[in-house]
A tleap script that builds the chain and sets N, CA, C and O, in Angstrom:
source leaprc.protein.ff14SB
mol = sequence {
  NMET GLY MET PHE ASP THR VAL ARG PHE ARG
  TYR ARG MET PRO ASP GLY VAL THR GLY THR
  ASP PHE GLN THR ASP ASP LEU ASP CYS GLU
  CYS GLU PHE TYR GLU ILE SER ALA GLU GLY
  ARG LEU LEU ARG TRP MET GLY ASP GLY THR
  ARG THR ASP THR CYS PHE ASP GLY MET LEU
  THR LEU SER ALA GLY ASP GLY TYR HIE LEU
  TYR PHE GLU GLN GLY THR LEU ALA TRP ILE
  GLU VAL TYR SER GLN GLY ASP LYS ARG TRP
  PRO PHE GLU PRO GLY ARG PHE ILE PRO ASP
  PRO CVAL
}
set mol.1.N position { 0.924 -0.987 0.196 }
set mol.1.CA position { -0.026 -0.122 -0.240 }
set mol.1.C position { 1.048 1.301 -0.206 }
set mol.1.O position { 1.894 1.292 0.688 }
set mol.2.N position { 1.025 2.397 -1.075 }
set mol.2.CA position { 1.405 3.147 -0.807 }
set mol.2.C position { 1.222 4.638 0.071 }
set mol.2.O position { 0.315 4.749 0.895 }
set mol.3.N position { 1.799 5.307 -0.095 }
set mol.3.CA position { 1.696 6.459 1.144 }
set mol.3.C position { 1.229 7.480 -0.147 }
set mol.3.O position { 1.312 7.445 -1.375 }
set mol.4.N position { 0.582 8.593 1.094 }
set mol.4.CA position { 0.066 9.520 -0.016 }
set mol.4.C position { -0.435 10.732 1.225 }
set mol.4.O position { -0.782 10.361 2.346 }
set mol.5.N position { -0.408 12.057 0.860 }
set mol.5.CA position { -1.126 13.020 1.243 }
set mol.5.C position { -2.522 13.280 1.274 }
set mol.5.O position { -2.939 13.102 0.130 }
set mol.6.N position { -3.409 13.603 2.007 }
set mol.6.CA position { -4.667 14.506 2.005 }
set mol.6.C position { -5.028 15.929 1.638 }
set mol.6.O position { -4.625 16.846 2.353 }
set mol.7.N position { -5.555 16.099 0.871 }
set mol.7.CA position { -5.643 17.722 0.166 }
set mol.7.C position { -7.865 17.572 0.545 }
set mol.7.O position { -8.753 16.791 0.202 }
set mol.8.N position { -7.781 18.776 1.355 }
set mol.8.CA position { -9.345 19.302 1.091 }
set mol.8.C position { -9.197 20.509 0.737 }
set mol.8.O position { -8.511 21.491 1.018 }
set mol.9.N position { -10.429 20.035 -0.304 }
set mol.9.CA position { -10.605 21.009 -1.408 }
set mol.9.C position { -12.318 21.118 -1.437 }
set mol.9.O position { -13.171 20.547 -2.116 }
set mol.10.N position { -12.385 22.267 -0.222 }
set mol.10.CA position { -14.503 22.383 -0.789 }
set mol.10.C position { -14.330 23.025 -2.026 }
set mol.10.O position { -13.798 24.131 -1.929 }
set mol.11.N position { -14.659 22.609 -3.306 }
set mol.11.CA position { -15.217 23.173 -4.707 }
set mol.11.C position { -15.867 22.754 -5.188 }
set mol.11.O position { -16.024 21.602 -4.782 }
set mol.12.N position { -16.686 23.092 -6.226 }
set mol.12.CA position { -17.504 22.074 -7.330 }
set mol.12.C position { -16.940 22.011 -8.052 }
set mol.12.O position { -16.624 23.019 -8.686 }
set mol.13.N position { -16.564 20.983 -8.316 }
set mol.13.CA position { -15.594 20.540 -9.891 }
set mol.13.C position { -16.008 20.734 -10.974 }
set mol.13.O position { -17.228 20.598 -10.886 }
set mol.14.N position { -15.711 21.003 -12.087 }
set mol.14.CA position { -16.224 21.071 -13.341 }
set mol.14.C position { -17.090 20.104 -13.623 }
set mol.14.O position { -18.312 20.250 -13.625 }
set mol.15.N position { -16.562 19.202 -13.841 }
set mol.15.CA position { -17.471 17.573 -13.521 }
set mol.15.C position { -18.838 17.356 -13.020 }
set mol.15.O position { -19.645 16.523 -13.433 }
set mol.16.N position { -19.058 18.587 -11.666 }
set mol.16.CA position { -20.193 18.774 -10.748 }
set mol.16.C position { -19.900 18.074 -9.566 }
set mol.16.O position { -20.770 18.241 -8.712 }
set mol.17.N position { -18.768 17.188 -9.152 }
set mol.17.CA position { -18.147 16.787 -7.852 }
set mol.17.C position { -18.226 17.675 -6.923 }
set mol.17.O position { -17.715 18.790 -7.037 }
set mol.18.N position { -18.791 17.333 -6.030 }
set mol.18.CA position { -18.067 17.690 -4.593 }
set mol.18.C position { -17.575 17.845 -3.628 }
set mol.18.O position { -17.439 18.703 -2.756 }
set mol.19.N position { -17.098 16.175 -4.038 }
set mol.19.CA position { -16.266 16.120 -2.682 }
set mol.19.C position { -15.184 16.650 -2.007 }
set mol.19.O position { -14.771 17.359 -2.925 }
set mol.20.N position { -14.341 16.864 -1.020 }
set mol.20.CA position { -14.058 17.648 -0.081 }
set mol.20.C position { -12.407 16.899 -0.033 }
set mol.20.O position { -11.486 17.601 -0.449 }
set mol.21.N position { -12.152 15.774 0.375 }
set mol.21.CA position { -10.988 15.170 0.595 }
set mol.21.C position { -10.900 14.559 -0.303 }
set mol.21.O position { -11.943 14.143 -0.807 }
set mol.22.N position { -9.513 14.200 -0.957 }
set mol.22.CA position { -8.933 13.825 -2.754 }
set mol.22.C position { -7.393 13.438 -1.722 }
set mol.22.O position { -6.805 13.914 -0.751 }
set mol.23.N position { -7.252 12.212 -2.730 }
set mol.23.CA position { -5.620 12.137 -2.218 }
set mol.23.C position { -4.889 12.693 -3.503 }
set mol.23.O position { -5.247 13.248 -4.542 }
set mol.24.N position { -3.333 12.157 -2.773 }
set mol.24.CA position { -2.200 13.213 -3.999 }
set mol.24.C position { -0.919 12.179 -3.050 }
set mol.24.O position { -0.895 11.703 -1.915 }
set mol.25.N position { -0.006 12.178 -4.172 }
set mol.25.CA position { 1.071 11.710 -4.402 }
set mol.25.C position { 2.183 12.228 -4.891 }
set mol.25.O position { 3.260 11.634 -4.843 }
set mol.26.N position { 2.030 13.314 -5.374 }
set mol.26.CA position { 2.616 14.545 -6.149 }
set mol.26.C position { 3.392 15.932 -4.775 }
set mol.26.O position { 4.074 16.923 -5.036 }
set mol.27.N position { 2.876 15.381 -3.272 }
set mol.27.CA position { 3.965 16.141 -2.176 }
set mol.27.C position { 4.395 15.819 -1.859 }
set mol.27.O position { 5.323 15.572 -2.629 }
set mol.28.N position { 4.697 15.154 -0.209 }
set mol.28.CA position { 5.378 14.689 0.506 }
set mol.28.C position { 5.527 13.304 0.843 }
set mol.28.O position { 6.449 12.542 1.135 }
set mol.29.N position { 4.187 13.252 0.684 }
set mol.29.CA position { 3.503 11.720 0.341 }
set mol.29.C position { 3.713 10.647 2.376 }
set mol.29.O position { 3.769 9.439 2.607 }
set mol.30.N position { 3.757 11.701 3.218 }
set mol.30.CA position { 3.603 11.877 4.852 }
set mol.30.C position { 2.897 11.053 5.684 }
set mol.30.O position { 3.238 10.577 6.767 }
set mol.31.N position { 1.280 10.858 4.707 }
set mol.31.CA position { 0.144 10.958 5.284 }
set mol.31.C position { -0.099 12.299 5.814 }
set mol.31.O position { -0.618 12.241 6.929 }
set mol.32.N position { 0.112 13.538 5.371 }
set mol.32.CA position { -0.153 15.041 5.762 }
set mol.32.C position { -1.602 15.553 5.217 }
set mol.32.O position { -2.180 15.262 4.169 }
set mol.33.N position { -1.896 16.202 6.020 }
set mol.33.CA position { -2.974 17.135 5.810 }
set mol.33.C position { -2.541 18.467 5.133 }
set mol.33.O position { -1.589 19.154 5.502 }
set mol.34.N position { -3.673 18.835 3.709 }
set mol.34.CA position { -3.538 20.344 3.231 }
set mol.34.C position { -4.801 20.619 3.022 }
set mol.34.O position { -5.726 19.820 3.171 }
set mol.35.N position { -4.901 21.885 2.630 }
set mol.35.CA position { -5.956 22.399 1.948 }
set mol.35.C position { -6.030 23.246 1.315 }
set mol.35.O position { -5.316 24.199 1.626 }
set mol.36.N position { -6.925 23.388 0.076 }
set mol.36.CA position { -6.728 24.107 -0.783 }
set mol.36.C position { -7.250 25.913 -0.268 }
set mol.36.O position { -8.350 25.778 -0.803 }
set mol.37.N position { -7.289 26.794 0.077 }
set mol.37.CA position { -8.035 27.774 0.857 }
set mol.37.C position { -8.725 28.384 -0.766 }
set mol.37.O position { -8.361 28.200 -1.928 }
set mol.38.N position { -9.956 29.228 -0.104 }
set mol.38.CA position { -11.151 30.114 -0.982 }
set mol.38.C position { -9.993 30.716 -2.481 }
set mol.38.O position { -10.114 30.674 -3.706 }
set mol.39.N position { -9.086 31.159 -1.676 }
set mol.39.CA position { -8.416 32.502 -2.683 }
set mol.39.C position { -7.441 31.355 -3.817 }
set mol.39.O position { -6.844 31.992 -4.684 }
set mol.40.N position { -7.262 30.007 -3.881 }
set mol.40.CA position { -6.826 28.805 -4.181 }
set mol.40.C position { -5.148 28.554 -4.112 }
set mol.40.O position { -4.371 28.098 -4.952 }
set mol.41.N position { -4.926 29.094 -2.633 }
set mol.41.CA position { -3.657 28.829 -2.246 }
set mol.41.C position { -3.274 27.517 -1.804 }
set mol.41.O position { -3.871 27.271 -0.756 }
set mol.42.N position { -2.556 26.606 -2.149 }
set mol.42.CA position { -1.633 25.216 -1.130 }
set mol.42.C position { -1.864 25.448 0.107 }
set mol.42.O position { -1.310 26.506 0.407 }
set mol.43.N position { -2.694 24.747 1.449 }
set mol.43.CA position { -2.164 25.231 2.469 }
set mol.43.C position { -1.958 24.111 3.380 }
set mol.43.O position { -2.827 23.255 3.546 }
set mol.44.N position { -0.965 24.096 3.906 }
set mol.44.CA position { -0.408 22.279 5.264 }
set mol.44.C position { -0.739 22.851 6.710 }
set mol.44.O position { -0.305 23.853 7.277 }
set mol.45.N position { -1.723 21.808 7.154 }
set mol.45.CA position { -1.714 22.096 8.148 }
set mol.45.C position { -0.818 21.409 8.763 }
set mol.45.O position { -0.451 20.365 8.225 }
set mol.46.N position { -0.150 21.863 10.222 }
set mol.46.CA position { 0.672 22.011 11.174 }
set mol.46.C position { 0.548 21.498 12.328 }
set mol.46.O position { -0.336 22.074 12.963 }
set mol.47.N position { 1.119 20.536 12.973 }
set mol.47.CA position { 0.868 19.665 14.538 }
set mol.47.C position { -0.141 20.526 15.127 }
set mol.47.O position { -1.219 20.032 15.459 }
set mol.48.N position { 0.237 22.513 15.391 }
set mol.48.CA position { -0.493 22.915 16.658 }
set mol.48.C position { -1.420 23.435 15.604 }
set mol.48.O position { -1.950 24.414 16.128 }
set mol.49.N position { -1.761 23.333 14.732 }
set mol.49.CA position { -3.142 23.513 13.965 }
set mol.49.C position { -3.921 24.694 12.989 }
set mol.49.O position { -5.010 24.919 12.461 }
set mol.50.N position { -2.257 25.403 13.180 }
set mol.50.CA position { -2.064 26.008 11.834 }
set mol.50.C position { -2.266 25.729 10.955 }
set mol.50.O position { -2.430 24.510 10.890 }
set mol.51.N position { -2.406 26.378 9.801 }
set mol.51.CA position { -2.403 26.397 8.430 }
set mol.51.C position { -0.705 27.418 7.622 }
set mol.51.O position { -0.623 28.622 7.380 }
set mol.52.N position { 0.090 26.609 7.472 }
set mol.52.CA position { 1.116 27.844 6.574 }
set mol.52.C position { 0.763 27.329 5.087 }
set mol.52.O position { 0.372 26.176 4.905 }
set mol.53.N position { 0.940 28.332 3.946 }
set mol.53.CA position { 1.307 28.574 2.694 }
set mol.53.C position { 2.233 28.369 2.511 }
set mol.53.O position { 3.250 28.815 3.042 }
set mol.54.N position { 2.014 27.117 1.139 }
set mol.54.CA position { 3.177 26.343 0.734 }
set mol.54.C position { 3.920 26.791 -0.262 }
set mol.54.O position { 4.998 26.355 -0.668 }
set mol.55.N position { 3.003 28.088 -0.803 }
set mol.55.CA position { 3.738 28.788 -2.213 }
set mol.55.C position { 3.710 27.573 -3.356 }
set mol.55.O position { 4.138 27.973 -4.439 }
set mol.56.N position { 3.432 26.628 -3.350 }
set mol.56.CA position { 3.176 25.544 -4.213 }
set mol.56.C position { 3.029 26.135 -6.047 }
set mol.56.O position { 2.043 26.810 -6.342 }
set mol.57.N position { 3.834 25.876 -6.876 }
set mol.57.CA position { 3.724 25.583 -7.905 }
set mol.57.C position { 3.943 24.957 -9.078 }
set mol.57.O position { 5.116 24.626 -9.254 }
set mol.58.N position { 3.183 24.691 -9.932 }
set mol.58.CA position { 2.930 23.370 -10.518 }
set mol.58.C position { 1.740 22.337 -10.423 }
set mol.58.O position { 0.819 22.498 -9.622 }
set mol.59.N position { 1.816 21.253 -11.300 }
set mol.59.CA position { 0.573 20.374 -11.219 }
set mol.59.C position { 0.860 19.973 -10.737 }
set mol.59.O position { 2.031 19.598 -10.667 }
set mol.60.N position { -0.769 19.568 -9.445 }
set mol.60.CA position { -1.047 18.584 -8.372 }
set mol.60.C position { -2.063 17.874 -8.799 }
set mol.60.O position { -2.975 18.449 -9.393 }
set mol.61.N position { -2.113 16.004 -8.503 }
set mol.61.CA position { -2.617 15.653 -9.421 }
set mol.61.C position { -3.229 14.818 -7.887 }
set mol.61.O position { -2.547 14.277 -7.017 }
set mol.62.N position { -5.071 14.988 -7.979 }
set mol.62.CA position { -5.673 15.212 -6.992 }
set mol.62.C position { -6.612 13.618 -7.549 }
set mol.62.O position { -7.142 13.569 -8.659 }
set mol.63.N position { -6.661 12.479 -6.587 }
set mol.63.CA position { -8.293 11.753 -7.142 }
set mol.63.C position { -9.074 11.294 -6.052 }
set mol.63.O position { -8.677 11.372 -4.889 }
set mol.64.N position { -10.000 10.893 -6.331 }
set mol.64.CA position { -10.948 10.468 -5.738 }
set mol.64.C position { -11.759 9.865 -6.598 }
set mol.64.O position { -11.080 9.165 -7.349 }
set mol.65.N position { -13.348 9.782 -6.945 }
set mol.65.CA position { -14.070 8.956 -7.806 }
set mol.65.C position { -13.054 9.270 -9.017 }
set mol.65.O position { -12.027 8.617 -9.202 }
set mol.66.N position { -13.467 10.345 -9.815 }
set mol.66.CA position { -12.567 10.778 -10.537 }
set mol.66.C position { -11.288 11.094 -9.995 }
set mol.66.O position { -10.996 10.987 -8.804 }
set mol.67.N position { -10.098 11.715 -11.434 }
set mol.67.CA position { -8.655 11.923 -10.730 }
set mol.67.C position { -8.900 13.340 -11.573 }
set mol.67.O position { -9.931 13.472 -12.233 }
set mol.68.N position { -7.806 14.484 -11.506 }
set mol.68.CA position { -8.199 16.218 -11.575 }
set mol.68.C position { -6.410 16.245 -11.259 }
set mol.68.O position { -5.653 15.576 -10.555 }
set mol.69.N position { -6.271 17.266 -12.089 }
set mol.69.CA position { -5.168 17.816 -12.483 }
set mol.69.C position { -5.165 19.549 -12.324 }
set mol.69.O position { -5.691 20.160 -13.254 }
set mol.70.N position { -4.587 20.359 -11.172 }
set mol.70.CA position { -4.631 21.072 -10.588 }
set mol.70.C position { -3.452 21.902 -10.987 }
set mol.70.O position { -2.332 21.623 -10.560 }
set mol.71.N position { -3.709 23.126 -11.961 }
set mol.71.CA position { -2.187 23.977 -12.216 }
set mol.71.C position { -2.323 25.422 -11.092 }
set mol.71.O position { -3.280 26.192 -11.016 }
set mol.72.N position { -1.462 25.447 -10.564 }
set mol.72.CA position { -0.805 26.402 -10.063 }
set mol.72.C position { 0.033 27.105 -10.578 }
set mol.72.O position { 1.078 26.547 -10.915 }
set mol.73.N position { -0.136 28.751 -10.857 }
set mol.73.CA position { 0.925 29.637 -11.282 }
set mol.73.C position { 1.487 30.481 -10.060 }
set mol.73.O position { 0.611 31.172 -9.539 }
set mol.74.N position { 2.460 30.563 -9.614 }
set mol.74.CA position { 3.552 31.644 -8.461 }
set mol.74.C position { 2.260 31.600 -7.134 }
set mol.74.O position { 2.064 32.542 -6.366 }
set mol.75.N position { 1.481 30.271 -7.113 }
set mol.75.CA position { 1.304 29.762 -5.552 }
set mol.75.C position { -0.219 30.315 -5.753 }
set mol.75.O position { -0.778 30.543 -4.680 }
set mol.76.N position { -0.969 30.564 -6.878 }
set mol.76.CA position { -1.934 30.333 -6.919 }
set mol.76.C position { -3.254 29.623 -7.501 }
set mol.76.O position { -3.573 30.121 -8.581 }
set mol.77.N position { -4.046 28.665 -7.102 }
set mol.77.CA position { -4.113 27.908 -8.430 }
set mol.77.C position { -5.164 28.340 -9.379 }
set mol.77.O position { -6.285 28.706 -9.024 }
set mol.78.N position { -4.759 28.283 -10.572 }
set mol.78.CA position { -5.540 28.489 -12.046 }
set mol.78.C position { -6.307 27.999 -12.969 }
set mol.78.O position { -7.278 28.531 -13.508 }
set mol.79.N position { -5.548 26.292 -13.257 }
set mol.79.CA position { -6.823 25.850 -14.043 }
set mol.79.C position { -7.066 24.396 -13.215 }
set mol.79.O position { -6.480 23.679 -12.404 }
set mol.80.N position { -8.223 24.446 -13.911 }
set mol.80.CA position { -8.360 22.307 -13.531 }
set mol.80.C position { -8.811 21.772 -14.508 }
set mol.80.O position { -9.652 22.300 -15.236 }
set mol.81.N position { -8.186 20.318 -14.726 }
set mol.81.CA position { -8.423 19.427 -15.788 }
set mol.81.C position { -9.098 18.441 -14.650 }
set mol.81.O position { -8.966 18.106 -13.473 }
set mol.82.N position { -9.783 18.246 -15.629 }
set mol.82.CA position { -10.726 16.208 -15.181 }
set mol.82.C position { -10.349 15.383 -16.223 }
set mol.82.O position { -10.451 15.750 -17.393 }
set mol.83.N position { -9.784 13.947 -15.797 }
set mol.83.CA position { -9.021 13.590 -16.695 }
set mol.83.C position { -10.055 12.747 -17.236 }
set mol.83.O position { -9.885 12.498 -18.429 }
set mol.84.N position { -11.081 12.234 -16.707 }
set mol.84.CA position { -12.413 12.217 -18.038 }
set mol.84.C position { -12.210 12.894 -19.321 }
set mol.84.O position { -12.249 12.365 -20.431 }
set mol.85.N position { -11.939 14.400 -18.982 }
set mol.85.CA position { -12.485 15.121 -19.953 }
set mol.85.C position { -11.587 15.592 -20.973 }
set mol.85.O position { -11.628 16.470 -21.835 }
set mol.86.N position { -10.685 14.641 -20.560 }
set mol.86.CA position { -9.410 15.448 -22.101 }
set mol.86.C position { -8.086 16.400 -21.174 }
set mol.86.O position { -7.492 16.518 -20.102 }
set mol.87.N position { -8.242 16.943 -22.672 }
set mol.87.CA position { -7.199 18.176 -22.188 }
set mol.87.C position { -7.917 19.466 -21.915 }
set mol.87.O position { -7.166 20.389 -21.597 }
set mol.88.N position { -9.088 19.718 -21.963 }
set mol.88.CA position { -10.110 20.873 -21.626 }
set mol.88.C position { -9.601 21.142 -20.227 }
set mol.88.O position { -9.586 20.266 -19.363 }
set mol.89.N position { -9.143 22.506 -20.011 }
set mol.89.CA position { -8.987 23.079 -19.264 }
set mol.89.C position { -9.821 23.943 -18.263 }
set mol.89.O position { -10.140 24.900 -18.968 }
set mol.90.N position { -10.485 24.205 -16.725 }
set mol.90.CA position { -11.279 25.447 -16.760 }
set mol.90.C position { -10.510 25.965 -15.816 }
set mol.90.O position { -9.652 25.386 -15.150 }
set mol.91.N position { -11.015 27.647 -15.759 }
set mol.91.CA position { -10.289 28.218 -14.816 }
set mol.91.C position { -10.534 28.434 -13.482 }
set mol.91.O position { -11.565 29.098 -13.377 }
set mol.92.N position { -9.889 28.084 -12.062 }
set mol.92.CA position { -10.156 28.288 -11.159 }
set mol.92.C position { -11.499 29.776 -10.666 }
set mol.92.O position { -11.444 31.001 -10.778 }
set mol.93.N position { -12.416 28.946 -10.196 }
set mol.93.CA position { -13.370 30.550 -10.107 }
set mol.93.C position { -13.710 30.130 -8.535 }
set mol.93.O position { -14.372 29.159 -8.167 }
set mol.94.N position { -13.243 30.865 -7.937 }
set mol.94.CA position { -13.598 31.339 -6.181 }
set mol.94.C position { -14.553 31.246 -5.705 }
set mol.94.O position { -14.583 30.789 -4.563 }
set mol.95.N position { -15.870 31.669 -6.418 }
set mol.95.CA position { -17.929 31.462 -6.295 }
set mol.95.C position { -17.892 30.441 -6.489 }
set mol.95.O position { -19.070 30.087 -6.457 }
set mol.96.N position { -16.922 29.096 -6.820 }
set mol.96.CA position { -17.429 28.064 -6.756 }
set mol.96.C position { -16.809 27.112 -5.148 }
set mol.96.O position { -16.374 26.012 -4.808 }
set mol.97.N position { -16.982 27.772 -4.874 }
set mol.97.CA position { -15.908 27.244 -3.364 }
set mol.97.C position { -17.022 27.141 -2.661 }
set mol.97.O position { -18.048 27.774 -2.913 }
set mol.98.N position { -16.823 25.994 -1.349 }
set mol.98.CA position { -18.196 25.502 -0.741 }
set mol.98.C position { -17.479 26.261 0.263 }
set mol.98.O position { -16.248 26.246 0.278 }
set mol.99.N position { -18.401 27.164 1.405 }
set mol.99.CA position { -18.086 27.531 2.873 }
set mol.99.C position { -17.849 25.911 3.579 }
set mol.99.O position { -18.273 24.858 3.104 }
set mol.100.N position { -17.394 26.010 4.293 }
set mol.100.CA position { -16.905 25.159 5.675 }
set mol.100.C position { -18.799 24.787 6.458 }
set mol.100.O position { -19.623 25.684 6.280 }
set mol.101.N position { -19.092 23.976 6.947 }
set mol.101.CA position { -20.387 23.859 7.204 }
set mol.101.C position { -20.691 24.291 8.872 }
set mol.101.O position { -20.093 23.695 9.767 }
set mol.102.N position { -21.638 25.341 9.160 }
set mol.102.CA position { -21.803 25.650 10.132 }
set mol.102.C position { -21.837 24.707 11.447 }
set mol.102.O position { -22.044 25.200 12.555 }
savepdb mol mol.pdb
quit
């Protein structure tokens, strides 16, 4: 069984999926937890409960029922691709972010 990290992303994906927790092996693969903020920043959850901006730049692959490629430019999410829909890219839209339940 491989190691992976968990990424929480409360977002309505271009294919309609509204899952929140995804797996990736593109980061440290140390069973760490990350979150993508409403502003499109990849944050790492620290041991004391705080979150630190990773300033991630490049492609991050997330998987759940389907798979997604997320493209970060200068630390901010810019584009999303859905595996099953080929090379089509959708821009990151903060308005599609799903707020935490109260």
